[in-house]
N, C-alpha and C positions, 0 to 999 in steps of 0.2 A: 504493500499501501503507501509507504514511504515512497519507494522508487515513482511510482505513477506520482504523486503528487510531486515531488522535483522536479521531473519529465514536462508536468505540464504549465508550474509556474516558470522553470525554466521558459517554455513556448509563449507569454502571453508577455515577458519581462523582453525576451527578444522583437517581440510583435510592438512593443512599445519603441523601439530605436529603428524600428525601419521606416527609412524618407519614403513618401510621396513619390507614385510613381506613376506615368503619364494614364489616364481613362483607356481601358480595352474595355467599349461597354456596349454592349446590347442594342441599340438605338433607344428613337423616344414613343415608345409603345405600350399600350395599356389599355385590359383589361377592368372593369369591375360591373359587378354582378350582385343585386340585392334580391334575397328569397323570398325572404319577410317580408309582413305585411308591417309601415312605417308612417308616422307622419313626416318626420324628416327623414330621407334613407342618405348612412353612414356611407352607403358603396358612392351616392351622387356628389356627397358636400367629399369624399375625397378624388374622385374624378374629376366634379368642378376647381377643388384647391392644387392639383397639380396641374393641369390644361394652365388653370391663370399665371403659371409664374414662369411655363416651358410651352407656348402655344401646339406646336408641335404632338406632345403627348395624346390631344383632343380632335385632330386629326384622323377621322373615319369614313374609309375603311384604311386604315387595319385597326385602329384601336374602334372599342366597342364598350357601350351604360348599357347596360340591359336592368331594366326595373321591373320583376319578376315573371314577365315574359318570353319566351324566347329564350332560354336559359336550359341546356340542355350538359349530358355530361362531359363532350368535347368540351363545352365554355370550362370546366374542372379542369379538363388533363389536357386543353390547349398550352404550348410550348414556343410559339411563333410571337408572342409579343414577350414583351421586357418586364411588366412591373401587372401584375395581379392583383384584385384586392374581391376578397369571396365572406358573403355576412350572408349564414342560416346559422339552425338551431345545431346542437351536435352532441355527440358522448364522446365516452374513453373506447369503445370500442370502435373508432373510428367513421363513427355513421355521419354524416353527413344531411340531412335534410331541411326542407323551404318551406315555409304557410303556404307557398306555391304548390305543393305537391312534389316537387321532387326528392331521390333521394338515390345516393350515391356514397359509395366506401372512399373516407377519399385518401386515405396512404394507397390502397393497390392504384384508385389513376395515377395517385403521384408520379409512382415507378417512372410515367414517360415523360414526368418533367426533364431530365437531366439530357444535355446537348441539342439543348434549340437555343432557343432565344428568353427563353423564363431566368432571370434573376432574382425578384423580388415577390415573396407573394405573405398577404395577407391576410388573415383564417379568421375573421372576424366573428368566429363560429366555439360555441364552449366545447372545453376538453379536448379540445383533438391535441394538445401538444401536452397531455400528461402523460406523468412518468406507469401512471397503474392501469387496473384494467390489462386489458390488450395491448400496452403502451403502445400505442399511435407514436408518441415523439421519436422513437428507433428507430421505425418505419418511414416517418418524415426524415427523422436526418440523412440515412439512406439515399433518400429519394435527390437531395442536396450534392452528394457525391459520383463522380464521373467528368470523363471530359465535356465544360463548359456545362462547370456548375452550377446550379445555383447559391447567392451570396447570402440571402435571407429570407430566412419565415419566421414570421411577426405573426403572435395568435393569442391563448389563451388555456394557465393549464388545469386553470378550471374555472365554474362560471365567469363568460362574457358580460360588459352590458348592456340591461335591454334595451329599449328603443331609446327610453328617456336619456341618454347619455352615448351610446354608441356613433353619433356622428359627432359630437359634441368631442369625443377621444379623436375621431379619424381631421378634426379641422385643426384641432391642435396636437395633431402628429406633424400635419402638413406646417405650418405657423413655423414650428420645430424646423425644420427637415429646408426650408425658406432663409432660414437664420444662421444657415452651416452647420444643421447636427448631422452625424446620420443617422441613416434610417432605423439602425438598431438602440443608439440614441437616442432618438425621436419616439420611439414608441413606447417606451419602458418611460420616459417622463409622461410625456401623454397621459397615461395610465395614473401614475404615481398622483397627476394634478388633477384627477376626476376624482379615485379614490381617498378613502382611507386606507390603512395601512393592508387591515386584513382582505380587504375586499380588492388589491394593484396585483389580479392572479396574472399579470403578463406572463410569458416565456415569448423569448427569443433565441432560436437556431441563428447558428453562424458560422462560418468556416478560423479557427484556429491564425493570428498572424493579422496583416494589417485590412483583408481581407473587410474584415468585422467593422471598419471604419466608410465603409460604402456610400456613396453619395448615390440619388439618383443622377441620371446623364445629367448635364446641362441645368443641377443645383450648386449653389455655393458649396465650394470644400474640394478635399481633393475622392479622386473614384480611381481607385487601384483596379491592378489586377484581377481578373476570373481567374477562381479557383480553378487549377484542371486534377487532372484525372489523379494528383497523385496527393492531394489535400483532402486525406483523410481521420483532421481532427474537426470532429463538431461542434463548439462549444455551445450549453443554453446558457440564458441571465433570465433567473427567474428572482420573485423577492420574500422569501424567506425560507427558512429550516421546515421541514426535512423535505428530499426528493422534490421541492417547488410546491407544497402544501405549505396552507394559511398557516401563522400562528393565532393562539384564542386572544381575544382582547383581554386587554391589564387594568379595564375601565374599571366603578366602582359599579358594583350590582343593578340591574336596571328599570325601575319604576316601574308600577301597575295602575297604577290607578288614573286612569284616563281622568283629566282637565276641563272643566267648561269652559275653556277659552282655546285661542286663535293669537298666535302672533303675525304684530306686523311690527316688518325689520326696519331701522333705522342701519343702511350701510354704513360701516367708515368708508372713509378715501385709505387705501391701503399702499403706501410707496414703499419700494425697496429704493437703493442706494445702486446707481450703473456699477458694474465694472470696466476694466478698463477694456475689455474686449467686447463685453454684449451688454444690452440695454433690454432694464426691465416693460418691460408690455401689458395691458390689460384686455381677452376676452373673456367671451359670457363669464363677464365680468369678476371676475377674478384676475391678482396682480399674480404675471411670473417672470421670473430670472434664469436663462441657464448661466451660465458661469463655465461650464465644462463640458467635453466631452465624457459620458460615464465608458470607464477605459477596462480595458479584460486586463487589469494587474489587482492582484490579491494587496489588499488593507496590511501594513508591516507593524504600525503605532495607532489607527486609530481605534476607542472602545465605545462599548454602548458607553458610558460613564464623558468619554471626551467631547462625543460624537456628542452628547446634550449638552455641557457647557459651550461649547461651540454655541453653538444655536441660542441659547440663553444670551450669550455677547454678541452676538450677530442680532438679534431680536433688537437690544437693548444700542447697536452703535448704528446699525443701517436700513432701518425698519421705520418706519412713522406708519402709526395708527394701530398699533399691535406690537405689543409687551410682553414681557417675560412674566407678569403679572396676569395676565389671560391666561398661562399653560396651567391647567387642572395642580391639585393638590397632588392627586400621583405623577404625574412627571407628563413626558412624551411618551407614546408608542412607539418602543424601535422596533426592526426588523434589520435583517442582513437582505441588501441585495448579493447574490451567490453566483457563480459561475461553477458551474462544469464541464465536463467532457462526457457527450453522449455514449455511452457506452452503445458501440451501433448492431450489436449481437442480442439485445433485448436486457440487461440485466439491471437495471436500473439500481440493485440493492449496489452495484459495484462505480457506482457514482458519485464520485469525492467532494464536495463542496468550498467552495472556496470564497468567504465574505471580499468585495469589491468595493466595497460603500457598505452606509447607512441610512432609513428611511426615519427619519423621525415625521410626525403627527401628531398633531392635537381633535378632539373637535371642541364648538362650541355644544354648552347646557344651556338648559333655563329649568328650575326647580327642582333637576336630577333628570330631568329628562335630556336625552341629546337631540342635538340639531344638525345634521351632519351635512349640510351646506354651508355650514359653520366651520370651517376648518381652515389649518394651518398644516404646512407638510413642507420636509427640503432634505433633500437627500446630500451625505457627507462623504467625502472619501476624506483619502491624507492630501489632500492637497487643501483641503479647508470647502468650502460649500460649493457644490455642483450642480445641486437648481432648487425655485424656492416657488412655489406657488401658497397664496390667502385669499380667504374668501371672509370677510368679516362683519361681523352687524350687533347693531344692539336690541331689544324689543320690548315693547309695552304690549299689554293683552288684549285683547278685543273678544267679550262675552261671546259663547255661543249657545244654544237654548236649545239646542235635539238630543234626545237623548243617548250615549253613545252606545254602539256594542258591543263586544266580550269578546273578550282573542279566539275565540272558539270558534263564534258563530262567525268572526271574518276569514275563521281557519275554513270555516265550511263553503266559503264565496271561493277562497282560494282553490279547493280541491276541486268547485266545478269544473273552473276556467281549464284547469290543469288533466284535466277527464277529455276537454274538447282539445285541448292540444294534443295528447298524447294519442289523442285519435285522427289526426291528421297527423302524427310523429307516424304512426304503426303504422299506417297505411301508405303514407308515401317510402318506409322501410323494405315494408312487404315488395314492393311493386319496383324497388330502384334496385340498380345496378350491383353488385358482389356487395350489397348490406347485408344484415343479420340481425334481426329483433331478441332485445332483450326481455322477454317476458317480464321479467321480476319486477319490473318498473312500473307499479302501478300508479294512479293517478296519488292515494293515502301512502302510499311508503313516499312519495316523492317530497311534500311537504311536509316541516316537521312538523312538531308539535307544540312546540314551543316559539313566540314573540316575541320581540321589543319592542317596549311606546316609544317614537322618534315624534318628535316633528318635523311634518313635510312641506312641505311649499304646494301650497295650490297653483296653477297656473291662471287659471281664471280672475282669482282674489287677487291674487297677489301674497297674502296670509300661509304661512305654517301655521298648517293642523295638527292634531293630533294622528295617528297614525299607528298602524301596528305590521309592525316591519318582516318580513321572510326572506330567509337566504331558498330558493327552489331551482333548480334545474334550465331556468328559462330568465335567470337576472334574476337578483334582490328587487321581492317587491313589497307593495307596501298598500295598506286597505285604509282609506278617511275611517275615521271610527265613528264619524256623522252621519255620514251618506255611505258609505260601503261603496265607494269608488274604489280600482285596482287601477295601479301603475304600476310598471316594472322601466328600473333604473339600470 
């Protein structure tokens, strides 16, 4: 084990010293495919964002944007386009399916990706890069290896964000790439900005060496040579131990008494001090700052304690509108950003995880009830601040007259919705290409029995209303305690 550790460490340190090479890219072409129901399509947001920076990516044909209709299995396995964005549902058996009825086995089709123009794949689907179950992550990693190999596959090892947040992540990733961030780092930061640490379920696969810092052709920064057949070391980057799974929340026990009021927000103006190379910016009401690239270099001196101390100092000296006094008494929630070499034989238990940074966050609360949209998050490594994002508000109460529903009644609503979604899933997988249905996944077993009480934003009224929050196979679900309205984040 120590030998594998030293080999991986040496490989990562060597990659940091590689100088930018001239680009050997596969052209400015792109396919974006939305298989799910949407109010704002993340696939379209991604497609429009890329072509707004480099118009050539939007020339159709060969580039294409498909919104639910016209999507077939060749849309997934085609390799003639340089960039692919795929939005659907998924599971850790490798099945992918959409509300439009399509159903495929992703890793089986992905075997055909290598050897063409395809360089970057975004899988906005649950659990496709999970190392558990049948370990689809190892199969996708194998699909990256060969002559004219893939540079990056970006996706999720657990639940992907729902329709309320997927487009925000897509746009934030594009914003970061436009500012010179690599594809790997941009995806990690976009998910970190949107999610608290326990919900940042991103996973990125990329080759070791300089190729992990690749950009889209035409975007700022260096584009490195494509990996060839000799590049067989695939790294994964995830947010927490062990094996890419989320850590338990460390905050105090959740409140259970539903309040008879909503909250009206008075947003604070948050300002971050610019760095010498990067300026802060605001998007979706959130202030963000990327100070440096997330590197594939294991930490040598940063600890959870020193990272927390650094954050307190940075909040004090470089941030207006937020201070260490806003940090909860139980402190930051801390989780490591880890790197590991994927075991291409499917032995995830053999993968050695090395921390390359720490993610620190805290969320606001009101009278003991979480307000998830009130949050600060930062990534810290040996060089100091890597990334930060914050949204914060103060609140006043607005009385509600309706009688609140119990968590049990809310769960009944969620189970009924999950049954409908499972019917779509089951039909798509039964009729799908290379797919296999897991009959053990019933609606009732898919919905946890316990819920957390939160204040969730109601887009129509602009108020934060009490809601029951559940973690489901289709994302984080919130059910309004008063009217039973169900939405997915």
